[in-house]
C-alpha positions in Angstrom: -0.3 -0.3 -0.2 1.2 3.2 -0.9 2.3 5.7 2.1 0.3 9.1 1.5 2.7 12.1 0.7 2.1 15.5 2.4 2.8 18.7 0.6 3.5 21.6 3.4 2.4 25.1 1.6 3.7 28.5 3.2 1.3 31.4 2.2 -0.2 34.4 3.8 -3.4 36.7 2.9 -4.6 39.8 3.8 -6.6 43.0 2.6 -3.5 44.8 1.4 -1.9 41.8 0.2 -4.6 40.0 -2.0 -5.2 36.6 -2.1 -3.1 35.7 -5.0 -0.5 33.9 -3.5 -2.7 31.6 -1.3 -5.3 31.0 -4.1 -2.2 29.5 -6.5 -1.4 27.4 -4.0 -4.6 26.1 -3.8 -4.2 25.2 -7.4 -1.1 23.3 -6.7 -2.9 21.6 -3.7 -5.9 20.6 -5.8 -3.4 18.7 -8.4 -0.9 17.2 -5.3 -4.3 15.7 -3.5 -5.5 13.6 -7.3 -3.5 11.1 -5.8 -5.1 11.1 -2.6 -2.1 13.0 -0.7 -2.8 15.4 2.1 -1.9 19.0 2.0 -1.4 21.4 5.2 -1.3 25.3 3.8 0.7 27.3 7.2 -0.7 30.8 7.3 0.0 33.6 9.9 -2.6 35.5 8.3 -6.0 34.4 6.7 -9.7 35.8 5.5 -12.0 34.1 7.3 -14.4 33.3 3.8 -10.3 32.1 2.3 -10.2 29.9 5.5 -13.9 28.8 4.9 -13.0 27.7 0.9 -9.5 25.9 1.9 -11.3 23.7 4.8 -14.2 22.7 2.0 -11.2 22.1 -0.3 -9.9 19.4 2.2 -6.9 21.4 2.6 -5.7 21.3 6.6 -4.5 24.9 7.9 -2.0 25.9 10.3 -2.0 29.4 11.9 2.1 30.4 12.9 2.2 32.3 15.8 5.6 34.5 14.8 5.7 37.6 12.4 5.5 36.4 8.6 9.2 36.4 6.8 10.8 36.3 10.0 13.8 33.5 10.9 11.3 32.6 14.2 8.5 31.7 11.3 11.3 30.0 9.5 11.9 27.6 12.7 7.9 27.4 13.1 7.5 26.5 9.8 10.4 24.1 9.5 9.7 22.0 12.8 5.9 21.5 11.4 7.4 20.3 8.1 9.6 17.3 10.3 6.6 16.6 12.6 4.6 16.1 10.0 6.4 14.2 7.5 6.3 16.3 4.6 7.6 15.6 1.4 7.7 19.0 -0.2 7.2 22.4 1.3 6.2 24.9 -1.6 7.0 29.3 0.0 4.6 31.3 -2.0 5.2 35.7 -0.7 7.3 37.8 -1.1 8.3 38.2 2.4 10.5 34.8 2.2 14.2 35.9 1.4 17.3 33.9 1.0 17.4 34.1 5.0 14.1 32.2 5.8 15.3 30.0 2.6 18.5 29.1 4.4 16.9 28.3 7.6 14.2 25.9 6.0 17.1 23.9 4.3 18.7 23.4 7.5 16.4 20.4 7.3 16.1 17.3 4.9 12.5 18.3 3.4 12.8 19.4 -0.1 11.9 23.3 -0.8 10.1 25.0 -3.9 9.6 28.3 -3.9 6.9 30.0 -6.0 8.5 33.8 -7.1 7.4 36.5 -9.3 9.8 39.0 -8.9 13.4 37.5 -8.6 14.0 39.5 -5.3 15.7 36.9 -3.4 19.6 37.5 -3.3 20.5 33.9 -3.6 17.8 31.0 -4.2 18.8 28.4 -1.9 15.9 25.6 -2.6 15.5 22.9 -4.9 12.9 24.1 -7.4 12.0 27.9 -8.2 8.8 28.2 -10.0 8.2 31.8 -12.3 4.9 31.0 -14.1 5.5 35.1 -16.0 6.0 35.4 -20.0 9.1 37.8 -18.6 10.6 35.0 -16.5 14.3 34.0 -17.5 16.6 31.7 -16.5 19.4 35.2 -16.1 17.1 36.3 -13.4 17.8 33.1 -11.2 22.2 33.5 -11.9 22.3 33.9 -7.8 21.2 29.9 -7.1 22.3 26.4 -5.8 24.3 24.8 -8.7 21.1 21.9 -8.3 18.2 24.2 -8.0 15.7 23.5 -10.8 13.9 26.8 -12.5 10.5 25.9 -13.7 9.7 29.2 -16.1 7.1 30.3 -18.0 2.8 30.3 -18.4 3.8 26.5 -19.3 3.9 25.8 -15.2 0.8 28.4 -14.5 -0.8 27.4 -11.8 -4.5 26.9 -12.2 -7.2 25.4 -10.3 -9.2 22.2 -11.6 -11.9 24.0 -13.0 -10.1 25.5 -15.5 -8.1 22.3 -16.8 -12.1 21.8 -17.6 -12.3 23.9 -20.3 -9.4 21.8 -22.0 -10.1 22.2 -25.4 -13.0 24.9 -25.5 -13.6 27.1 -27.9 -14.9 30.4 -27.4 -17.7 32.1 -29.2 -16.6 35.9 -30.8 -20.1 38.2 -30.9 -19.6 40.5 -33.4 -20.9 42.7 -30.8 -20.1 42.1 -27.1 -22.1 42.6 -24.1 -21.1 40.3 -21.5 -18.0 42.0 -18.8 -16.2 39.9 -16.0 -14.8 42.7 -13.4 -12.4 40.7 -11.3 -9.9 43.2 -9.9 -8.6 40.7 -7.3 -9.6 39.1 -4.0 -9.3 42.0 -1.7 -8.8 45.5 -4.3 -7.6 47.7 -1.3 -8.0 50.8 -3.1 -11.5 49.7 -4.1 -10.6 50.5 -8.4 -13.6 48.2 -8.6 -15.6 51.1 -7.8 -14.1 53.4 -10.3 -14.8 50.0 -13.5 -18.7 50.0 -11.5 -18.8 53.8 -12.5 -17.5 53.3 -16.4 -20.6 50.1 -16.7 -23.2 52.6 -15.7 -22.3 55.1 -18.6 -22.5 52.3 -21.2 -25.6 51.3 -22.9 -28.3 49.2 -21.2 -27.4 45.9 -23.4 -23.8 45.3 -21.6 -24.0 43.4 -18.4 -21.5 42.2 -16.3 -20.7 40.3 -12.6 -18.7 42.0 -10.9 -17.0 39.8 -8.2 -15.5 40.3 -4.8 -13.4 38.3 -2.4 -14.5 37.8 0.6 -11.4 40.1 1.9 -12.7 43.1 0.1 -13.6 45.8 2.6 -16.1 48.4 0.1 -18.8 45.8 -0.2 -21.5 48.0 1.1 -20.3 51.1 -1.3 -20.4 48.6 -4.3 -23.7 47.6 -3.1 -24.5 51.3 -3.1 -23.2 52.0 -6.9 -24.8 49.3 -8.6 -28.5 49.8 -6.7 -30.7 50.7 -10.0 -28.6 48.8 -11.7 -29.0 45.2 -10.2 -30.3 43.7 -13.1 -27.8 44.4 -15.7 -24.6 45.0 -13.0 -24.5 41.9 -10.5 -22.1 41.9 -7.7 -20.9 38.8 -6.7 -18.9 37.6 -3.4 -17.0 34.6 -3.4 -17.3 33.0 -6.5 -16.0 29.5 -6.5 -16.7 28.8 -10.5 -14.5 31.5 -11.4 -13.7 29.0 -15.1 -17.7 29.4 -15.8 -17.8 33.2 -15.2 -15.0 33.4 -17.2 -16.6 31.4 -19.9 -19.8 33.3 -19.8 -17.9 36.5 -20.5 -16.8 38.4 -23.5 -14.4 40.6 -21.9 -12.7 41.2 -18.9 -11.6 44.1 -16.6 -9.2 42.7 -14.8 -6.0 42.5 -12.6 -2.8 41.9 -13.7 -1.9 39.3 -11.7 -2.7 35.4 -11.7 -5.9 36.1 -13.1 -4.1 36.8 -16.7 -3.3 33.3 -17.1 -6.8 32.0 -15.8 -7.7 34.7 -18.0 -5.7 33.2 -21.0 -6.8 29.5 -20.3 -9.9 30.6 -21.5 -9.1 32.5 -24.4 -10.7 35.9 -22.4 -10.2 39.2 -23.7 -9.3 41.5 -21.5 -8.2 45.3 -20.3 -6.5 45.2 -17.0 -4.9 47.3 -14.6 -1.8 47.7 -12.2 -3.1 47.6 -8.9 0.4 47.1 -7.4 3.8 47.3 -8.2 4.5 44.0 -8.4 2.3 43.6 -11.1 3.9 46.0 -13.7 6.0 43.2 -15.6 3.5 40.8 -16.0 0.9 43.6 -17.6 3.8 44.9 -19.7 5.0 41.7 -21.1 1.3 40.4 -21.6 0.4 43.6 -23.2 3.3 43.6 -25.8 2.1 39.5 -26.8 -1.3 41.5 -27.5 -2.9 39.6 -24.9 -4.5 43.1 -23.3 -5.1 46.5 -23.5 -2.9 47.9 -20.5 -5.2 50.4 -18.3 -2.1 51.5 -16.0 -2.5 51.9 -12.6 -6.2 52.6 -11.6 -5.8 56.2 -10.3 -4.2 57.4 -13.6 -7.1 56.7 -15.7 -10.1 58.2 -15.5 -13.8 56.7 -15.4 -14.4 58.3 -19.2 -11.4 56.5 -20.2 -12.2 53.6 -18.5 -15.6 53.2 -20.1 -14.6 54.4 -24.0 -11.7 51.9 -23.9 -14.1 49.0 -22.5 -16.6 50.2 -25.3 -14.2 50.6 -27.9 -13.3 46.4 -27.5 -16.3 45.1 -26.8 -17.1 46.5 -30.3 -14.0 44.9 -31.9 -14.6 41.4 -32.6 -11.6 41.0 -34.7 -9.0 42.1 -31.7 -11.0 40.0 -29.2 -10.4 36.8 -31.3 -6.8 37.5 -31.8 -6.7 37.9 -28.1 -8.6 34.5 -27.8 -5.9 32.9 -29.8 -3.0 33.9 -28.7 -4.3 33.4 -24.8 -5.6 30.0 -25.1 -2.4 28.9 -27.4 0.0 30.2 -24.1 -1.8 28.5 -21.3 -3.5 24.8 -21.4 -4.6 24.5 -17.7 -2.2 21.6 -17.5 0.8 24.1 -15.3 -0.1 22.5 -11.6 0.1 19.2 -13.2 3.4 19.2 -14.6 5.0 20.8 -11.3 3.3 18.3 -9.0 4.7 15.9 -12.1 8.4 18.1 -11.1 7.9 17.5 -7.7 7.3 13.7 -7.4 9.9 13.2 -10.0 12.8 14.8 -8.3 12.2 13.0 -5.2 14.2 10.3 -7.3 16.1 12.1 -9.9 19.9 12.9 -9.0 19.7 15.6 -12.1 17.7 18.2 -11.1 19.6 21.4 -12.6 17.7 21.7 -15.6 15.9 25.0 -16.7 12.4 23.9 -18.2 10.1 26.4 -20.0 
């Protein structure tokens, strides 16, 4: 009988930080659990709605007591991994630097670091995963000789629901009218309100699903903004079936994080904001590949300009079709499975220094 193996994930979520790190850990957890193995998510901070969702997925939660990213946090995480006999540890968060990697590496549990910014001075781990288009080996010269790199959207961490749409072809109407608004799990600066005001300027034939996460603190304000327009502007909270909503929409108004790869997988054209500095590289690269229309920072664009940009894309079926095709060609939804295959393969693989794209 095969002994179940445990994957230990270390990530946090909050209003200011958002939920993206934890949500892509969820995607990896789902793929790991396909074989009946166990997953633990260790965190110092986790909004209650996200906690409920993870528990509903069968993921065990462990609350850490130390300051996130500190040496004490690393010691507590390493002790948990040792105590639970973890087969792998996974770090996802900008608070985990070289010293944190080194502390975890004092144990015998192999380590995967999920990265976006190449922010660590040195990568002391077994695998670095950067799922972004701008990821390149040159960003990771300062790493252990045996560290393997998994680079590019081929390894995009998408949840099961996106994999279910493999082979699906998006219909492209001559005049788009269905808009999905998804600006992160928290949207701390309330860019969603600006988008709702832009939607209110468009004609009555335009309808929208406005998705907000459980960590969004502006629910009441947004409810007031859609009041009187509920038949076409629907505010939805804690949507679990995001792939279904993306398949429904003709265009998305989205943030430049992990949602970019979800949209690409579903061939969903988008107008994309930079909601944080760490999204700049992602937005610039997908805009250059003509996978989206880049709108910049929400504070740098007016409501009128947002409305005009959205209206122009809804009226341009050729551009939407091209975005849909390029996205589907780039992301096939199998990235989480590829990463899990790499983890399981390295448990008996002595040659772990290759770069994969």
